[in-house]
C-alpha positions as CSV (number, residue, x, y, z in Angstrom):
1,X,23.2,-33.6,32.0
2,X,25.2,-33.3,28.8
3,X,25.4,-37.0,28.4
4,X,21.7,-37.4,28.7
5,X,21.1,-34.7,26.1
6,X,23.6,-36.3,23.7
7,X,22.0,-39.7,24.2
8,X,18.5,-38.2,23.5
9,X,19.9,-36.5,20.4
10,X,21.4,-39.7,19.1
11,X,18.2,-41.7,19.7
12,X,16.1,-39.0,18.0
13,X,18.4,-39.1,14.9
14,X,18.4,-42.9,14.8
15,X,14.6,-43.1,15.2
16,X,14.1,-40.9,12.1
17,X,11.5,-38.3,11.2
18,X,8.2,-38.5,13.0
19,X,9.7,-40.1,16.1
20,X,8.9,-37.0,18.1
21,X,5.2,-37.6,17.5
22,X,5.5,-40.9,19.4
23,X,6.7,-39.1,22.6
24,X,3.5,-37.1,22.9
25,X,4.6,-34.0,21.1
26,X,1.8,-31.9,19.6
27,X,1.2,-32.4,16.0
28,X,3.0,-30.1,13.7
29,X,1.2,-26.9,12.7
30,X,0.0,-26.9,9.1
31,X,2.4,-25.1,6.8
32,X,1.3,-22.2,4.6
33,X,3.1,-20.7,1.7
34,X,2.8,-17.7,-0.4
35,X,4.7,-16.7,-3.5
36,X,5.6,-13.3,-4.9
37,X,3.5,-12.2,-7.8
38,X,4.8,-13.0,-11.3
39,X,5.3,-9.6,-12.9
40,X,5.1,-9.1,-16.7
41,X,8.0,-7.3,-18.5
42,X,5.8,-4.1,-18.5
43,X,5.2,-4.4,-14.7
44,X,8.9,-5.0,-14.0
45,X,10.6,-2.6,-16.5
46,X,8.3,0.2,-17.7
47,X,8.8,3.6,-16.1
48,X,5.0,4.1,-16.2
49,X,2.4,2.6,-13.8
50,X,0.6,-0.3,-15.5
51,X,-2.9,0.5,-16.6
52,X,-4.3,-2.3,-14.4
53,X,-2.9,-0.7,-11.2
54,X,-3.6,3.0,-11.9
55,X,-6.9,3.0,-10.0
56,X,-5.2,1.6,-6.9
57,X,-2.3,4.0,-7.4
58,X,-4.7,7.0,-7.6
59,X,-6.3,6.0,-4.3
60,X,-2.9,5.7,-2.7
61,X,-1.9,9.1,-4.0
62,X,-5.2,10.7,-2.8
63,X,-4.7,9.2,0.6
64,X,-1.1,10.5,0.9
65,X,-2.1,14.0,-0.3
66,X,-5.0,14.0,2.2
67,X,-2.7,12.9,5.0
68,X,0.0,15.5,4.3
69,X,-2.6,18.3,4.0
70,X,-4.5,17.2,7.1
71,X,-1.2,17.2,9.2
72,X,-0.2,20.6,7.9
73,X,-3.7,22.1,8.8
74,X,-3.4,20.5,12.2
75,X,-0.3,22.6,12.8
76,X,-2.3,25.8,12.1
77,X,-5.4,24.8,14.1
78,X,-7.4,23.3,11.2
79,X,-7.5,26.7,9.4
80,X,-7.1,26.9,5.7
81,X,-3.5,26.9,4.6
82,X,-2.0,29.8,2.7
83,X,-1.3,29.1,-1.0
84,X,2.5,29.0,-0.4
85,X,2.0,26.4,2.4
86,X,-0.3,24.0,0.4
87,X,2.0,24.3,-2.6
88,X,4.9,23.1,-0.4
89,X,2.8,20.3,1.1
90,X,1.7,19.0,-2.2
91,X,5.3,19.0,-3.5
92,X,6.4,17.2,-0.4
93,X,3.5,14.7,-0.8
94,X,4.5,13.8,-4.3
95,X,8.3,13.8,-3.6
96,X,8.1,11.4,-0.6
97,X,9.8,8.0,-0.9
98,X,6.7,5.9,-1.4
99,X,8.6,2.8,-0.1
100,X,5.6,1.5,1.8
101,X,3.8,0.6,-1.4
102,X,4.2,-2.4,-3.6
103,X,2.3,-5.0,-5.6
104,X,0.8,-8.3,-4.6
105,X,-1.4,-10.9,-6.1
106,X,-4.8,-11.5,-4.8
107,X,-7.1,-14.2,-6.3
108,X,-5.0,-14.1,-9.5
109,X,-5.2,-10.3,-9.8
110,X,-2.3,-8.0,-9.2
111,X,-3.1,-5.1,-6.8
112,X,-1.2,-2.2,-5.3
113,X,-0.9,-2.4,-1.6
114,X,0.0,0.1,1.1
115,X,-1.4,2.8,3.4
116,X,-4.8,4.0,2.4
117,X,-5.6,1.0,0.3
118,X,-8.0,-1.8,1.3
119,X,-6.3,-4.4,3.5
120,X,-5.3,-7.5,1.6
121,X,-5.1,-11.2,2.7
122,X,-2.9,-11.7,5.7
123,X,-0.8,-14.3,3.9
124,X,0.5,-12.6,0.7
125,X,3.9,-11.5,-0.6
126,X,4.2,-7.9,-1.6
127,X,6.9,-6.8,-4.0
128,X,7.9,-3.3,-3.0
129,X,10.7,-0.9,-4.0
130,X,12.0,-1.2,-7.5
131,X,10.0,0.8,-9.9
132,X,6.9,1.3,-7.7
133,X,8.0,4.4,-5.7
134,X,9.2,6.3,-8.8
135,X,5.9,5.4,-10.6
136,X,3.8,6.7,-7.7
137,X,5.8,9.9,-7.5
138,X,5.5,10.6,-11.2
139,X,1.8,9.9,-11.2
140,X,1.3,12.2,-8.2
141,X,3.2,15.1,-9.8
142,X,1.1,14.4,-13.0
143,X,-2.2,14.7,-11.1
144,X,-1.1,17.9,-9.3
145,X,0.0,19.4,-12.7
146,X,-3.1,18.3,-14.5
147,X,-5.7,19.3,-11.8
148,X,-3.8,22.3,-10.3
149,X,-2.8,22.8,-6.7
150,X,-5.7,25.2,-5.9
151,X,-8.3,22.7,-7.2
152,X,-6.8,19.8,-5.3
153,X,-6.7,21.9,-2.1
154,X,-10.3,23.0,-2.6
155,X,-11.3,19.3,-3.0
156,X,-9.3,18.4,0.1
157,X,-11.2,21.0,2.1
158,X,-14.5,19.4,1.1
159,X,-13.3,16.0,2.4
160,X,-11.4,12.8,1.4
161,X,-14.3,11.6,-0.9
162,X,-14.2,14.8,-2.9
163,X,-10.4,14.5,-3.4
164,X,-10.7,10.9,-4.6
165,X,-13.6,11.9,-6.9
166,X,-11.5,14.7,-8.4
167,X,-8.4,12.7,-8.9
168,X,-9.6,9.1,-9.5
169,X,-13.3,8.9,-10.4
170,X,-13.9,11.9,-12.7
171,X,-14.6,11.4,-16.4
172,X,-11.0,10.9,-17.3
173,X,-9.8,9.4,-13.9
174,X,-8.2,6.0,-13.8
175,X,-11.2,4.6,-11.8
176,X,-13.9,6.1,-14.0
177,X,-16.7,3.6,-14.5
178,X,-15.2,1.0,-12.1
179,X,-17.5,-0.4,-9.5
180,X,-15.5,-3.5,-8.7
181,X,-13.0,-1.8,-6.5
182,X,-14.3,-0.4,-3.2
183,X,-13.1,3.0,-1.9
184,X,-10.4,2.7,0.6
185,X,-11.3,3.4,4.3
186,X,-11.2,7.0,5.3
187,X,-8.1,8.2,7.1
188,X,-8.6,8.2,10.8
189,X,-9.5,11.7,12.0
190,X,-8.2,12.9,15.4
191,X,-11.0,14.6,17.3
192,X,-10.1,17.7,19.2
């Protein structure tokens, strides 16, 4: 058996590329390629979230805050949390590792990608890690400090759209006046 395999290997190598096609092998699948987004010096080195990605970042932050608060309320039977509890949850939301977020290029435009953001093309390269987690954490803490924990929790109690409106779409929000970016899908709600 080894001799037959060795003979076949030698004949295949001598016949050259494409010889396998003559033996009835299926045609090769078309190849696809994707490259990582080309980041500007600001996008690579600045400690701040680039202006062009702040709307996406805000939606990611609102999603994470919403998820953390929803899980905490689920532990107490969907009741409102005590102030000390939601303060702790908001701190934990902003201080998480944010490693599941990164930037990719879609139709020549750089977009933030990760949980709570619209799904992107199946064939794209996302650059994660690096400065992105720290930028998201700093922005999150900034939103909590600017809006206040009580106001954020009140908006959360009204629903995900109210929280996104407060953080992202208000007069001074990073998405103010933008209609070109759809709202991300709502977080799945577990029915009791």
